PDB file of the backbone (N, CA, C, O) and the ligand in Angstrom, with CONECT records:
HET     ZN  A 101       1
ATOM      1  N   UNK A   1      99.937 131.345  72.549  1.00  0.00           N
ATOM      2  CA  UNK A   1     100.507 130.458  71.539  1.00  0.00           C
ATOM      3  C   UNK A   1      99.761 130.654  70.216  1.00  0.00           C
ATOM      4  O   UNK A   1      98.531 130.627  70.167  1.00  0.00           O
ATOM      5  N   UNK A   2     100.528 130.849  69.163  1.00  0.00           N
ATOM      6  CA  UNK A   2      99.943 130.921  67.821  1.00  0.00           C
ATOM      7  C   UNK A   2     100.724 129.945  66.957  1.00  0.00           C
ATOM      8  O   UNK A   2     101.928 130.103  66.759  1.00  0.00           O
ATOM      9  N   UNK A   3     100.033 128.941  66.446  1.00  0.00           N
ATOM     10  CA  UNK A   3     100.689 127.922  65.620  1.00  0.00           C
ATOM     11  C   UNK A   3     101.938 127.368  66.306  1.00  0.00           C
ATOM     12  O   UNK A   3     102.978 127.188  65.671  1.00  0.00           O
ATOM     13  N   UNK A   4     101.826 127.102  67.597  1.00  0.00           N
ATOM     14  CA  UNK A   4     102.939 126.507  68.332  1.00  0.00           C
ATOM     15  C   UNK A   4     104.017 127.474  68.758  1.00  0.00           C
ATOM     16  O   UNK A   4     104.987 127.068  69.398  1.00  0.00           O
ATOM     17  N   UNK A   5     103.875 128.742  68.423  1.00  0.00           N
ATOM     18  CA  UNK A   5     104.884 129.737  68.817  1.00  0.00           C
ATOM     19  C   UNK A   5     104.359 130.598  69.957  1.00  0.00           C
ATOM     20  O   UNK A   5     103.233 131.094  69.918  1.00  0.00           O
ATOM     21  N   UNK A   6     105.208 130.765  70.983  1.00  0.00           N
ATOM     22  CA  UNK A   6     104.814 131.570  72.129  1.00  0.00           C
ATOM     23  C   UNK A   6     105.029 133.049  71.828  1.00  0.00           C
ATOM     24  O   UNK A   6     106.154 133.477  71.568  1.00  0.00           O
ATOM     25  N   UNK A   7     103.973 133.811  71.862  1.00  0.00           N
ATOM     26  CA  UNK A   7     104.036 135.253  71.621  1.00  0.00           C
ATOM     27  C   UNK A   7     103.800 135.959  72.953  1.00  0.00           C
ATOM     28  O   UNK A   7     102.785 135.740  73.614  1.00  0.00           O
ATOM     29  N   UNK A   8     104.742 136.801  73.331  1.00  0.00           N
ATOM     30  CA  UNK A   8     104.590 137.539  74.591  1.00  0.00           C
ATOM     31  C   UNK A   8     103.735 138.782  74.362  1.00  0.00           C
ATOM     32  O   UNK A   8     103.736 139.364  73.277  1.00  0.00           O
ATOM     33  N   UNK A   9     103.013 139.171  75.394  1.00  0.00           N
ATOM     34  CA  UNK A   9     102.201 140.382  75.337  1.00  0.00           C
ATOM     35  C   UNK A   9     102.738 141.371  76.365  1.00  0.00           C
ATOM     36  O   UNK A   9     102.765 141.091  77.563  1.00  0.00           O
ATOM     37  N   UNK A  10     103.162 142.520  75.879  1.00  0.00           N
ATOM     38  CA  UNK A  10     103.688 143.555  76.766  1.00  0.00           C
ATOM     39  C   UNK A  10     102.815 144.802  76.699  1.00  0.00           C
ATOM     40  O   UNK A  10     102.386 145.215  75.621  1.00  0.00           O
ATOM     41  N   UNK A  11     102.560 145.392  77.854  1.00  0.00           N
ATOM     42  CA  UNK A  11     101.930 146.711  77.875  1.00  0.00           C
ATOM     43  C   UNK A  11     103.025 147.754  77.933  1.00  0.00           C
ATOM     44  O   UNK A  11     103.924 147.667  78.769  1.00  0.00           O
ATOM     45  N   UNK A  12     102.959 148.736  77.055  1.00  0.00           N
ATOM     46  CA  UNK A  12     104.023 149.719  76.989  1.00  0.00           C
ATOM     47  C   UNK A  12     103.491 151.030  76.431  1.00  0.00           C
ATOM     48  O   UNK A  12     102.381 151.089  75.902  1.00  0.00           O
ATOM     49  N   UNK A  13     104.291 152.074  76.555  1.00  0.00           N
ATOM     50  CA  UNK A  13     103.925 153.381  76.007  1.00  0.00           C
ATOM     51  C   UNK A  13     104.093 153.339  74.487  1.00  0.00           C
ATOM     52  O   UNK A  13     105.203 153.131  73.997  1.00  0.00           O
ATOM     53  N   UNK A  14     103.010 153.532  73.738  1.00  0.00           N
ATOM     54  CA  UNK A  14     103.099 153.559  72.274  1.00  0.00           C
ATOM     55  C   UNK A  14     102.589 154.900  71.778  1.00  0.00           C
ATOM     56  O   UNK A  14     101.656 155.474  72.341  1.00  0.00           O
ATOM     57  N   UNK A  15     103.216 155.391  70.714  1.00  0.00           N
ATOM     58  CA  UNK A  15     102.761 156.654  70.145  1.00  0.00           C
ATOM     59  C   UNK A  15     102.089 156.419  68.807  1.00  0.00           C
ATOM     60  O   UNK A  15     102.663 155.793  67.916  1.00  0.00           O
ATOM     61  N   UNK A  16     100.875 156.919  68.669  1.00  0.00           N
ATOM     62  CA  UNK A  16     100.200 156.894  67.378  1.00  0.00           C
ATOM     63  C   UNK A  16      99.534 155.581  67.025  1.00  0.00           C
ATOM     64  O   UNK A  16      98.961 155.465  65.942  1.00  0.00           O
ATOM     65  N   UNK A  17      99.589 154.587  67.899  1.00  0.00           N
ATOM     66  CA  UNK A  17      98.861 153.342  67.622  1.00  0.00           C
ATOM     67  C   UNK A  17      98.481 152.666  68.931  1.00  0.00           C
ATOM     68  O   UNK A  17      99.075 152.916  69.980  1.00  0.00           O
ATOM     69  N   UNK A  18      97.477 151.806  68.840  1.00  0.00           N
ATOM     70  CA  UNK A  18      97.006 151.076  70.023  1.00  0.00           C
ATOM     71  C   UNK A  18      97.870 149.865  70.319  1.00  0.00           C
ATOM     72  O   UNK A  18      98.014 149.445  71.467  1.00  0.00           O
ATOM     73  N   UNK A  19      98.449 149.308  69.246  1.00  0.00           N
ATOM     74  CA  UNK A  19      99.248 148.111  69.448  1.00  0.00           C
ATOM     75  C   UNK A  19     100.149 147.862  68.269  1.00  0.00           C
ATOM     76  O   UNK A  19      99.965 148.443  67.200  1.00  0.00           O
ATOM     77  N   UNK A  20     101.139 146.987  68.465  1.00  0.00           N
ATOM     78  CA  UNK A  20     101.956 146.566  67.332  1.00  0.00           C
ATOM     79  C   UNK A  20     102.552 145.199  67.613  1.00  0.00           C
ATOM     80  O   UNK A  20     102.715 144.786  68.761  1.00  0.00           O
ATOM     81  N   UNK A  21     102.876 144.502  66.512  1.00  0.00           N
ATOM     82  CA  UNK A  21     103.480 143.183  66.628  1.00  0.00           C
ATOM     83  C   UNK A  21     104.911 143.245  66.129  1.00  0.00           C
ATOM     84  O   UNK A  21     105.174 143.711  65.020  1.00  0.00           O
ATOM     85  N   UNK A  22     105.842 142.769  66.961  1.00  0.00           N
ATOM     86  CA  UNK A  22     107.257 142.733  66.590  1.00  0.00           C
ATOM     87  C   UNK A  22     107.629 141.279  66.320  1.00  0.00           C
ATOM     88  O   UNK A  22     107.837 140.494  67.245  1.00  0.00           O
ATOM     89  N   UNK A  23     107.709 140.936  65.034  1.00  0.00           N
ATOM     90  CA  UNK A  23     107.887 139.524  64.673  1.00  0.00           C
ATOM     91  C   UNK A  23     109.239 138.971  65.110  1.00  0.00           C
ATOM     92  O   UNK A  23     109.330 137.824  65.548  1.00  0.00           O
ATOM     93  N   UNK A  24     110.303 139.793  64.990  1.00  0.00           N
ATOM     94  CA  UNK A  24     111.641 139.308  65.339  1.00  0.00           C
ATOM     95  C   UNK A  24     111.695 138.889  66.809  1.00  0.00           C
ATOM     96  O   UNK A  24     112.409 137.956  67.175  1.00  0.00           O
ATOM     97  N   UNK A  25     110.932 139.592  67.641  1.00  0.00           N
ATOM     98  CA  UNK A  25     110.948 139.316  69.078  1.00  0.00           C
ATOM     99  C   UNK A  25     109.756 138.478  69.524  1.00  0.00           C
ATOM    100  O   UNK A  25     109.673 138.079  70.685  1.00  0.00           O
ATOM    101  N   UNK A  26     108.834 138.211  68.602  1.00  0.00           N
ATOM    102  CA  UNK A  26     107.586 137.492  68.934  1.00  0.00           C
ATOM    103  C   UNK A  26     106.894 138.171  70.123  1.00  0.00           C
ATOM    104  O   UNK A  26     106.541 137.536  71.117  1.00  0.00           O
ATOM    105  N   UNK A  27     106.718 139.491  69.974  1.00  0.00           N
ATOM    106  CA  UNK A  27     106.090 140.266  71.039  1.00  0.00           C
ATOM    107  C   UNK A  27     104.938 141.089  70.466  1.00  0.00           C
ATOM    108  O   UNK A  27     105.072 141.733  69.426  1.00  0.00           O
ATOM    109  N   UNK A  28     103.810 141.054  71.162  1.00  0.00           N
ATOM    110  CA  UNK A  28     102.724 141.985  70.879  1.00  0.00           C
ATOM    111  C   UNK A  28     102.798 143.085  71.929  1.00  0.00           C
ATOM    112  O   UNK A  28     102.765 142.816  73.130  1.00  0.00           O
ATOM    113  N   UNK A  29     102.898 144.316  71.465  1.00  0.00           N
ATOM    114  CA  UNK A  29     102.888 145.440  72.392  1.00  0.00           C
ATOM    115  C   UNK A  29     101.511 146.085  72.371  1.00  0.00           C
ATOM    116  O   UNK A  29     100.972 146.379  71.304  1.00  0.00           O
ATOM    117  N   UNK A  30     100.953 146.302  73.536  1.00  0.00           N
ATOM    118  CA  UNK A  30      99.676 147.012  73.657  1.00  0.00           C
ATOM    119  C   UNK A  30      99.924 148.322  74.390  1.00  0.00           C
ATOM    120  O   UNK A  30     100.663 148.361  75.373  1.00  0.00           O
ATOM    121  N   UNK A  31      99.313 149.374  73.915  1.00  0.00           N
ATOM    122  CA  UNK A  31      99.454 150.675  74.559  1.00  0.00           C
ATOM    123  C   UNK A  31      98.965 150.594  76.006  1.00  0.00           C
ATOM    124  O   UNK A  31      97.888 150.064  76.280  1.00  0.00           O
ATOM    125  N   UNK A  32      99.766 151.125  76.921  1.00  0.00           N
ATOM    126  CA  UNK A  32      99.436 150.938  78.342  1.00  0.00           C
ATOM    127  C   UNK A  32      98.255 151.795  78.823  1.00  0.00           C
ATOM    128  O   UNK A  32      97.772 151.617  79.942  1.00  0.00           O
ATOM    129  N   UNK A  33      97.795 152.719  77.979  1.00  0.00           N
ATOM    130  CA  UNK A  33      96.639 153.522  78.393  1.00  0.00           C
ATOM    131  C   UNK A  33      95.404 153.211  77.556  1.00  0.00           C
ATOM    132  O   UNK A  33      94.520 154.053  77.397  1.00  0.00           O
ATOM    133  N   UNK A  34      95.351 151.981  77.019  1.00  0.00           N
ATOM    134  CA  UNK A  34      94.181 151.576  76.233  1.00  0.00           C
ATOM    135  C   UNK A  34      92.934 151.557  77.103  1.00  0.00           C
ATOM    136  O   UNK A  34      92.965 151.050  78.224  1.00  0.00           O
ATOM    137  N   UNK A  35      91.821 152.115  76.585  1.00  0.00           N
ATOM    138  CA  UNK A  35      90.569 151.961  77.325  1.00  0.00           C
ATOM    139  C   UNK A  35      90.192 150.468  77.408  1.00  0.00           C
ATOM    140  O   UNK A  35      90.471 149.689  76.497  1.00  0.00           O
ATOM    141  N   UNK A  36      89.564 150.106  78.502  1.00  0.00           N
ATOM    142  CA  UNK A  36      89.213 148.706  78.778  1.00  0.00           C
ATOM    143  C   UNK A  36      88.583 147.998  77.568  1.00  0.00           C
ATOM    144  O   UNK A  36      88.962 146.877  77.231  1.00  0.00           O
ATOM    145  N   UNK A  37      87.612 148.671  76.916  1.00  0.00           N
ATOM    146  CA  UNK A  37      86.878 148.014  75.829  1.00  0.00           C
ATOM    147  C   UNK A  37      87.695 147.887  74.542  1.00  0.00           C
ATOM    148  O   UNK A  37      87.258 147.236  73.592  1.00  0.00           O
ATOM    149  N   UNK A  38      88.867 148.500  74.509  1.00  0.00           N
ATOM    150  CA  UNK A  38      89.715 148.406  73.310  1.00  0.00           C
ATOM    151  C   UNK A  38      90.783 147.317  73.434  1.00  0.00           C
ATOM    152  O   UNK A  38      91.472 147.009  72.461  1.00  0.00           O
ATOM    153  N   UNK A  39      90.920 146.742  74.618  1.00  0.00           N
ATOM    154  CA  UNK A  39      92.012 145.792  74.842  1.00  0.00           C
ATOM    155  C   UNK A  39      91.841 144.526  73.993  1.00  0.00           C
ATOM    156  O   UNK A  39      92.755 144.136  73.266  1.00  0.00           O
ATOM    157  N   UNK A  40      90.675 143.891  74.088  1.00  0.00           N
ATOM    158  CA  UNK A  40      90.462 142.634  73.348  1.00  0.00           C
ATOM    159  C   UNK A  40      90.510 142.860  71.834  1.00  0.00           C
ATOM    160  O   UNK A  40      91.212 142.122  71.143  1.00  0.00           O
ATOM    161  N   UNK A  41      89.783 143.862  71.285  1.00  0.00           N
ATOM    162  CA  UNK A  41      89.868 144.069  69.832  1.00  0.00           C
ATOM    163  C   UNK A  41      91.293 144.384  69.358  1.00  0.00           C
ATOM    164  O   UNK A  41      91.695 143.955  68.277  1.00  0.00           O
ATOM    165  N   UNK A  42      92.053 145.130  70.163  1.00  0.00           N
ATOM    166  CA  UNK A  42      93.434 145.454  69.773  1.00  0.00           C
ATOM    167  C   UNK A  42      94.307 144.204  69.823  1.00  0.00           C
ATOM    168  O   UNK A  42      95.119 143.966  68.929  1.00  0.00           O
ATOM    169  N   UNK A  43      94.134 143.415  70.871  1.00  0.00           N
ATOM    170  CA  UNK A  43      94.890 142.163  70.972  1.00  0.00           C
ATOM    171  C   UNK A  43      94.558 141.253  69.791  1.00  0.00           C
ATOM    172  O   UNK A  43      95.456 140.662  69.192  1.00  0.00           O
ATOM    173  N   UNK A  44      93.273 141.139  69.454  1.00  0.00           N
ATOM    174  CA  UNK A  44      92.857 140.305  68.318  1.00  0.00           C
ATOM    175  C   UNK A  44      93.522 140.802  67.031  1.00  0.00           C
ATOM    176  O   UNK A  44      94.018 140.007  66.232  1.00  0.00           O
ATOM    177  N   UNK A  45      93.526 142.118  66.841  1.00  0.00           N
ATOM    178  CA  UNK A  45      94.128 142.715  65.652  1.00  0.00           C
ATOM    179  C   UNK A  45      95.624 142.375  65.551  1.00  0.00           C
ATOM    180  O   UNK A  45      96.111 141.992  64.487  1.00  0.00           O
ATOM    181  N   UNK A  46      96.332 142.518  66.657  1.00  0.00           N
ATOM    182  CA  UNK A  46      97.776 142.239  66.631  1.00  0.00           C
ATOM    183  C   UNK A  46      98.044 140.741  66.499  1.00  0.00           C
ATOM    184  O   UNK A  46      99.050 140.345  65.911  1.00  0.00           O
ATOM    185  N   UNK A  47      97.159 139.909  67.037  1.00  0.00           N
ATOM    186  CA  UNK A  47      97.296 138.457  66.851  1.00  0.00           C
ATOM    187  C   UNK A  47      97.142 138.092  65.381  1.00  0.00           C
ATOM    188  O   UNK A  47      97.779 137.152  64.905  1.00  0.00           O
ATOM    189  N   UNK A  48      96.298 138.828  64.659  1.00  0.00           N
ATOM    190  CA  UNK A  48      96.156 138.587  63.223  1.00  0.00           C
ATOM    191  C   UNK A  48      97.454 138.936  62.499  1.00  0.00           C
ATOM    192  O   UNK A  48      97.877 138.205  61.603  1.00  0.00           O
ATOM    193  N   UNK A  49      98.098 140.061  62.883  1.00  0.00           N
ATOM    194  CA  UNK A  49      99.396 140.391  62.287  1.00  0.00           C
ATOM    195  C   UNK A  49     100.402 139.270  62.576  1.00  0.00           C
ATOM    196  O   UNK A  49     101.165 138.875  61.695  1.00  0.00           O
ATOM    197  N   UNK A  50     100.399 138.767  63.801  1.00  0.00           N
ATOM    198  CA  UNK A  50     101.323 137.677  64.156  1.00  0.00           C
ATOM    199  C   UNK A  50     101.042 136.442  63.303  1.00  0.00           C
ATOM    200  O   UNK A  50     101.968 135.815  62.788  1.00  0.00           O
ATOM    201  N   UNK A  51      99.769 136.096  63.155  1.00  0.00           N
ATOM    202  CA  UNK A  51      99.395 134.925  62.357  1.00  0.00           C
ATOM    203  C   UNK A  51      99.857 135.090  60.909  1.00  0.00           C
ATOM    204  O   UNK A  51     100.349 134.141  60.299  1.00  0.00           O
ATOM    205  N   UNK A  52      99.698 136.291  60.364  1.00  0.00           N
ATOM    206  CA  UNK A  52     100.122 136.560  58.984  1.00  0.00           C
ATOM    207  C   UNK A  52     101.640 136.390  58.840  1.00  0.00           C
ATOM    208  O   UNK A  52     102.118 135.853  57.841  1.00  0.00           O
ATOM    209  N   UNK A  53     102.381 136.847  59.834  1.00  0.00           N
ATOM    210  CA  UNK A  53     103.844 136.702  59.779  1.00  0.00           C
ATOM    211  C   UNK A  53     104.250 135.240  59.909  1.00  0.00           C
ATOM    212  O   UNK A  53     105.087 134.749  59.151  1.00  0.00           O
ATOM    213  N   UNK A  54     103.654 134.552  60.872  1.00  0.00           N
ATOM    214  CA  UNK A  54     104.031 133.157  61.117  1.00  0.00           C
ATOM    215  C   UNK A  54     103.677 132.291  59.911  1.00  0.00           C
ATOM    216  O   UNK A  54     104.417 131.371  59.563  1.00  0.00           O
ATOM    217  N   UNK A  55     102.556 132.585  59.284  1.00  0.00           N
ATOM    218  CA  UNK A  55     102.130 131.797  58.122  1.00  0.00           C
ATOM    219  C   UNK A  55     102.871 132.206  56.852  1.00  0.00           C
ATOM    220  O   UNK A  55     102.754 131.538  55.824  1.00  0.00           O
ATOM    221  N   UNK A  56     103.630 133.293  56.914  1.00  0.00           N
ATOM    222  CA  UNK A  56     104.418 133.702  55.754  1.00  0.00           C
ATOM    223  C   UNK A  56     103.697 134.644  54.812  1.00  0.00           C
ATOM    224  O   UNK A  56     104.285 135.135  53.848  1.00  0.00           O
ATOM    225  N   UNK A  57     102.426 134.898  55.085  1.00  0.00           N
ATOM    226  CA  UNK A  57     101.644 135.771  54.197  1.00  0.00           C
ATOM    227  C   UNK A  57     102.272 137.166  54.134  1.00  0.00           C
ATOM    228  O   UNK A  57     102.286 137.809  53.085  1.00  0.00           O
ATOM    229  N   UNK A  58     102.788 137.615  55.272  1.00  0.00           N
ATOM    230  CA  UNK A  58     103.358 138.968  55.352  1.00  0.00           C
ATOM    231  C   UNK A  58     104.586 139.153  54.465  1.00  0.00           C
ATOM    232  O   UNK A  58     104.976 140.281  54.165  1.00  0.00           O
ATOM    233  N   UNK A  59     105.185 138.059  54.053  1.00  0.00           N
ATOM    234  CA  UNK A  59     106.417 138.157  53.270  1.00  0.00           C
ATOM    235  C   UNK A  59     106.159 138.068  51.770  1.00  0.00           C
ATOM    236  O   UNK A  59     107.094 138.095  50.969  1.00  0.00           O
ATOM    237  N   UNK A  60     104.877 137.960  51.395  1.00  0.00           N
ATOM    238  CA  UNK A  60     104.539 137.945  49.972  1.00  0.00           C
ATOM    239  C   UNK A  60     104.747 139.340  49.385  1.00  0.00           C
ATOM    240  O   UNK A  60     104.557 140.347  50.066  1.00  0.00           O
ATOM    241  N   UNK A  61     105.137 139.382  48.124  1.00  0.00           N
ATOM    242  CA  UNK A  61     105.246 140.674  47.449  1.00  0.00           C
ATOM    243  C   UNK A  61     103.853 141.148  47.049  1.00  0.00           C
ATOM    244  O   UNK A  61     102.915 140.355  46.978  1.00  0.00           O
ATOM    245  N   UNK A  62     103.729 142.437  46.793  1.00  0.00           N
ATOM    246  CA  UNK A  62     102.460 143.014  46.355  1.00  0.00           C
ATOM    247  C   UNK A  62     101.317 142.617  47.279  1.00  0.00           C
ATOM    248  O   UNK A  62     100.344 141.985  46.867  1.00  0.00           O
ATOM    249  N   UNK A  63     101.461 142.998  48.506  1.00  0.00           N
ATOM    250  CA  UNK A  63     100.519 142.517  49.497  1.00  0.00           C
ATOM    251  C   UNK A  63     100.333 143.607  50.544  1.00  0.00           C
ATOM    252  O   UNK A  63     101.303 144.111  51.111  1.00  0.00           O
ATOM    253  N   UNK A  64      99.086 143.963  50.794  1.00  0.00           N
ATOM    254  CA  UNK A  64      98.792 145.002  51.782  1.00  0.00           C
ATOM    255  C   UNK A  64      98.330 144.349  53.070  1.00  0.00           C
ATOM    256  O   UNK A  64      97.146 144.054  53.238  1.00  0.00           O
ATOM    257  N   UNK A  65      99.265 144.127  53.977  1.00  0.00           N
ATOM    258  CA  UNK A  65      98.939 143.412  55.214  1.00  0.00           C
ATOM    259  C   UNK A  65      97.838 144.103  56.009  1.00  0.00           C
ATOM    260  O   UNK A  65      96.912 143.448  56.488  1.00  0.00           O
ATOM    261  N   UNK A  66      97.934 145.425  56.153  1.00  0.00           N
ATOM    262  CA  UNK A  66      96.953 146.116  56.987  1.00  0.00           C
ATOM    263  C   UNK A  66      95.538 145.925  56.437  1.00  0.00           C
ATOM    264  O   UNK A  66      94.603 145.727  57.212  1.00  0.00           O
ATOM    265  N   UNK A  67      95.368 145.979  55.129  1.00  0.00           N
ATOM    266  CA  UNK A  67      94.043 145.802  54.528  1.00  0.00           C
ATOM    267  C   UNK A  67      93.513 144.396  54.781  1.00  0.00           C
ATOM    268  O   UNK A  67      92.331 144.223  55.080  1.00  0.00           O
ATOM    269  N   UNK A  68      94.377 143.393  54.664  1.00  0.00           N
ATOM    270  CA  UNK A  68      93.954 142.007  54.884  1.00  0.00           C
ATOM    271  C   UNK A  68      93.593 141.768  56.345  1.00  0.00           C
ATOM    272  O   UNK A  68      92.590 141.124  56.649  1.00  0.00           O
ATOM    273  N   UNK A  69      94.425 142.295  57.248  1.00  0.00           N
ATOM    274  CA  UNK A  69      94.140 142.126  58.673  1.00  0.00           C
ATOM    275  C   UNK A  69      92.827 142.814  59.033  1.00  0.00           C
ATOM    276  O   UNK A  69      92.015 142.258  59.773  1.00  0.00           O
ATOM    277  N   UNK A  70      92.619 144.012  58.517  1.00  0.00           N
ATOM    278  CA  UNK A  70      91.378 144.726  58.833  1.00  0.00           C
ATOM    279  C   UNK A  70      90.167 144.028  58.241  1.00  0.00           C
ATOM    280  O   UNK A  70      89.093 144.046  58.841  1.00  0.00           O
ATOM    281  N   UNK A  71      90.316 143.419  57.089  1.00  0.00           N
ATOM    282  CA  UNK A  71      89.219 142.659  56.485  1.00  0.00           C
ATOM    283  C   UNK A  71      88.797 141.515  57.405  1.00  0.00           C
ATOM    284  O   UNK A  71      87.612 141.336  57.686  1.00  0.00           O
ATOM    285  N   UNK A  72      89.775 140.749  57.869  1.00  0.00           N
ATOM    286  CA  UNK A  72      89.460 139.616  58.746  1.00  0.00           C
ATOM    287  C   UNK A  72      88.921 140.116  60.084  1.00  0.00           C
ATOM    288  O   UNK A  72      87.947 139.590  60.623  1.00  0.00           O
ATOM    289  N   UNK A  73      89.585 141.147  60.599  1.00  0.00           N
ATOM    290  CA  UNK A  73      89.294 141.683  61.923  1.00  0.00           C
ATOM    291  C   UNK A  73      87.913 142.344  61.977  1.00  0.00           C
ATOM    292  O   UNK A  73      87.125 142.071  62.882  1.00  0.00           O
ATOM    293  N   UNK A  74      87.630 143.204  61.014  1.00  0.00           N
ATOM    294  CA  UNK A  74      86.437 144.052  61.105  1.00  0.00           C
ATOM    295  C   UNK A  74      85.296 143.611  60.200  1.00  0.00           C
ATOM    296  O   UNK A  74      84.162 144.053  60.383  1.00  0.00           O
ATOM    297  N   UNK A  75      85.571 142.756  59.236  1.00  0.00           N
ATOM    298  CA  UNK A  75      84.513 142.282  58.345  1.00  0.00           C
ATOM    299  C   UNK A  75      84.172 140.830  58.670  1.00  0.00           C
ATOM    300  O   UNK A  75      83.015 140.487  58.915  1.00  0.00           O
ATOM    301  N   UNK A  76      85.202 139.988  58.666  1.00  0.00           N
ATOM    302  CA  UNK A  76      84.930 138.562  58.869  1.00  0.00           C
ATOM    303  C   UNK A  76      84.492 138.235  60.296  1.00  0.00           C
ATOM    304  O   UNK A  76      83.429 137.647  60.499  1.00  0.00           O
ATOM    305  N   UNK A  77      85.307 138.615  61.287  1.00  0.00           N
ATOM    306  CA  UNK A  77      85.013 138.184  62.662  1.00  0.00           C
ATOM    307  C   UNK A  77      83.665 138.678  63.195  1.00  0.00           C
ATOM    308  O   UNK A  77      82.942 137.895  63.811  1.00  0.00           O
ATOM    309  N   UNK A  78      83.296 139.959  62.980  1.00  0.00           N
ATOM    310  CA  UNK A  78      81.977 140.373  63.468  1.00  0.00           C
ATOM    311  C   UNK A  78      80.850 139.532  62.863  1.00  0.00           C
ATOM    312  O   UNK A  78      79.899 139.173  63.558  1.00  0.00           O
ATOM    313  N   UNK A  79      80.957 139.222  61.574  1.00  0.00           N
ATOM    314  CA  UNK A  79      79.939 138.388  60.928  1.00  0.00           C
ATOM    315  C   UNK A  79      79.965 136.978  61.511  1.00  0.00           C
ATOM    316  O   UNK A  79      78.919 136.390  61.788  1.00  0.00           O
ATOM    317  N   UNK A  80      81.160 136.449  61.692  1.00  0.00           N
ATOM    318  CA  UNK A  80      81.326 135.098  62.227  1.00  0.00           C
ATOM    319  C   UNK A  80      80.776 134.998  63.646  1.00  0.00           C
ATOM    320  O   UNK A  80      80.099 134.030  63.995  1.00  0.00           O
ATOM    321  N   UNK A  81      81.077 136.016  64.464  1.00  0.00           N
ATOM    322  CA  UNK A  81      80.603 136.003  65.847  1.00  0.00           C
ATOM    323  C   UNK A  81      79.089 136.144  65.913  1.00  0.00           C
ATOM    324  O   UNK A  81      78.450 135.548  66.781  1.00  0.00           O
ATOM    325  N   UNK A  82      78.492 136.944  64.986  1.00  0.00           N
ATOM    326  CA  UNK A  82      77.034 137.071  64.944  1.00  0.00           C
ATOM    327  C   UNK A  82      76.380 135.740  64.598  1.00  0.00           C
ATOM    328  O   UNK A  82      75.394 135.352  65.224  1.00  0.00           O
ATOM    329  N   UNK A  83      76.920 135.040  63.607  1.00  0.00           N
ATOM    330  CA  UNK A  83      76.286 133.792  63.186  1.00  0.00           C
ATOM    331  C   UNK A  83      76.488 132.710  64.268  1.00  0.00           C
ATOM    332  O   UNK A  83      75.615 131.866  64.471  1.00  0.00           O
ATOM    333  N   UNK A  84      77.630 132.740  64.950  1.00  0.00           N
ATOM    334  CA  UNK A  84      77.846 131.795  66.041  1.00  0.00           C
ATOM    335  C   UNK A  84      76.808 131.974  67.124  1.00  0.00           C
ATOM    336  O   UNK A  84      76.263 130.998  67.640  1.00  0.00           O
ATOM    337  N   UNK A  85      76.527 133.248  67.478  1.00  0.00           N
ATOM    338  CA  UNK A  85      75.523 133.556  68.511  1.00  0.00           C
ATOM    339  C   UNK A  85      74.160 133.069  68.077  1.00  0.00           C
ATOM    340  O   UNK A  85      73.420 132.505  68.884  1.00  0.00           O
ATOM    341  N   UNK A  86      73.805 133.279  66.796  1.00  0.00           N
ATOM    342  CA  UNK A  86      72.478 132.872  66.312  1.00  0.00           C
ATOM    343  C   UNK A  86      72.335 131.364  66.306  1.00  0.00           C
ATOM    344  O   UNK A  86      71.247 130.845  66.555  1.00  0.00           O
ATOM    345  N   UNK A  87      73.410 130.658  66.027  1.00  0.00           N
ATOM    346  CA  UNK A  87      73.355 129.186  65.942  1.00  0.00           C
ATOM    347  C   UNK A  87      73.291 128.540  67.319  1.00  0.00           C
ATOM    348  O   UNK A  87      72.859 127.395  67.446  1.00  0.00           O
ATOM    349  N   UNK A  88      73.721 129.273  68.363  1.00  0.00           N
ATOM    350  CA  UNK A  88      73.730 128.694  69.715  1.00  0.00           C
ATOM    351  C   UNK A  88      72.316 128.607  70.281  1.00  0.00           C
ATOM    352  O   UNK A  88      72.129 128.147  71.407  1.00  0.00           O
TER     353      UNK A  88
HETATM  354 ZN    ZN A 101      97.384 146.681  62.008  1.00  0.00          ZN2+
END
């Protein structure tokens, strides 16, 4: 569930990417041959795409969704998770 919307997760054969989010179908597709350690980061990445679509950010003009998702995914979350661990 993301913002009250049920998003299905399907494992499927994907070419050229680890995962993708299909907003019209509310489906996250994960490549069926993903290495174990790539599953959670890929799912997190596609959940960010879903969140951007549901929140409407993806429909803004002059907007690079991939750059924003990667910023949150690879810059913000690692820092956030490190500080959470230190505070515990
Ligand atoms: Zn992406």
